[in-house]
Steps between C-alpha positions, in 0.01 A plus 500: 500500500368850595727701727214674679463309828139613537398369158415148616299637793316737267422209269369292790276782621372592155415142410328436833274802458427403139382157612306639797298729273349188336407315822121531536483450877717805560304740282142377468247611765555307823207278592442345840566154362828602339606680813437200722666273245811719501538476877437125497772444240741757640509312832669187355720717276620691803581170671677368189717810468618488861546125538609386153583743222689774682718255698568312173655791313659653812692178556686576175527878538856628558383851597456501877337844497222365278464190718479705821242735352287212377514322835390826661209515259403140584515585869254784446268272306476205736665591833491869596504843336641749750313791340156351567585265789361193322576284196343571163322164514293631792386787279429258218272280711318807634453627146345166410258526790409853390383370162306207640752215503520266798816391676423144395489601134831684529672230705404215267510668158680325214619657174267458204657321199625806309642649818670171580659505154633850575638377834686217329648735240621744767651219706677360195646842421614547860669159508646466150543842337743781583441615857409848374220347293377339822517834679296662224248215496424566868498880484385620158133503606594732786663733250186500286289589804712808574566615142170442321290818531163333567420138587292282729761456772439863594286558807244713317394208281419293809318783673278537194438128441428407862387829656793505741662789687866602519569289808350189339725526193820571695654177365504646148587860585794383712611231256531735204737711712695201633539348153682813384786381721481144366535549124567752224785695345657607830465160669623313192815713457724209619402308186732717292799392714451138401436528126836494319419337167219463250438134587423584863289796397291287266462222755360749751264658249376163379431392858322824576277466192410145598415623850267760349332234288434315824366821652243518219391146589482592869261785434304304240439230759381766744263647241347159427457419869364848569245478221381168642463658845302791352257258337440328833394824669 
């Protein structure tokens, strides 16, 4: 097994960015349909992460620092972020309204089939694989958002696609900054403390790769839904 404690983290980051480069939704021009579809499918994913997948792997995590940090992140998402005096979900719903979604659409949305498959894969990883694989399954997309040079989670893409101003895309400009504290080489440093043999290392990497396969399905489902929405308008 490699002695370099950063090697597994480097491998995680490198593989995640390699996969992200081949995800069409991230790199192809953002359309209004694909934008609305992303928000509609991100809403149930956000709920799944906070109510199911993160609690599942945290229940098996022996590192209390990681648990505390993740609970703090969940608090910001659904309860209250002290920096902006509101939860991130409030920003998410307002972002939806800014692109033409109704509260009824956002409150009643269900995952499309490919997205639901991704949800089931992530939940299975969080419940049955190494807890670090669960952690990665619920944070690797946040790493991609902060590390990939150009993608459609960036505020500029939404300003261009929907003709919005800086205030109207605050959800995305703030989220890309917040996600830098949720995932990545610095945040994932504790992983190295818990990898002591090749078996554990491989189990984590296998789980992470499966999570990224599910991420492809997540974005594929969004593309298909978005293209349908574009045809309707």
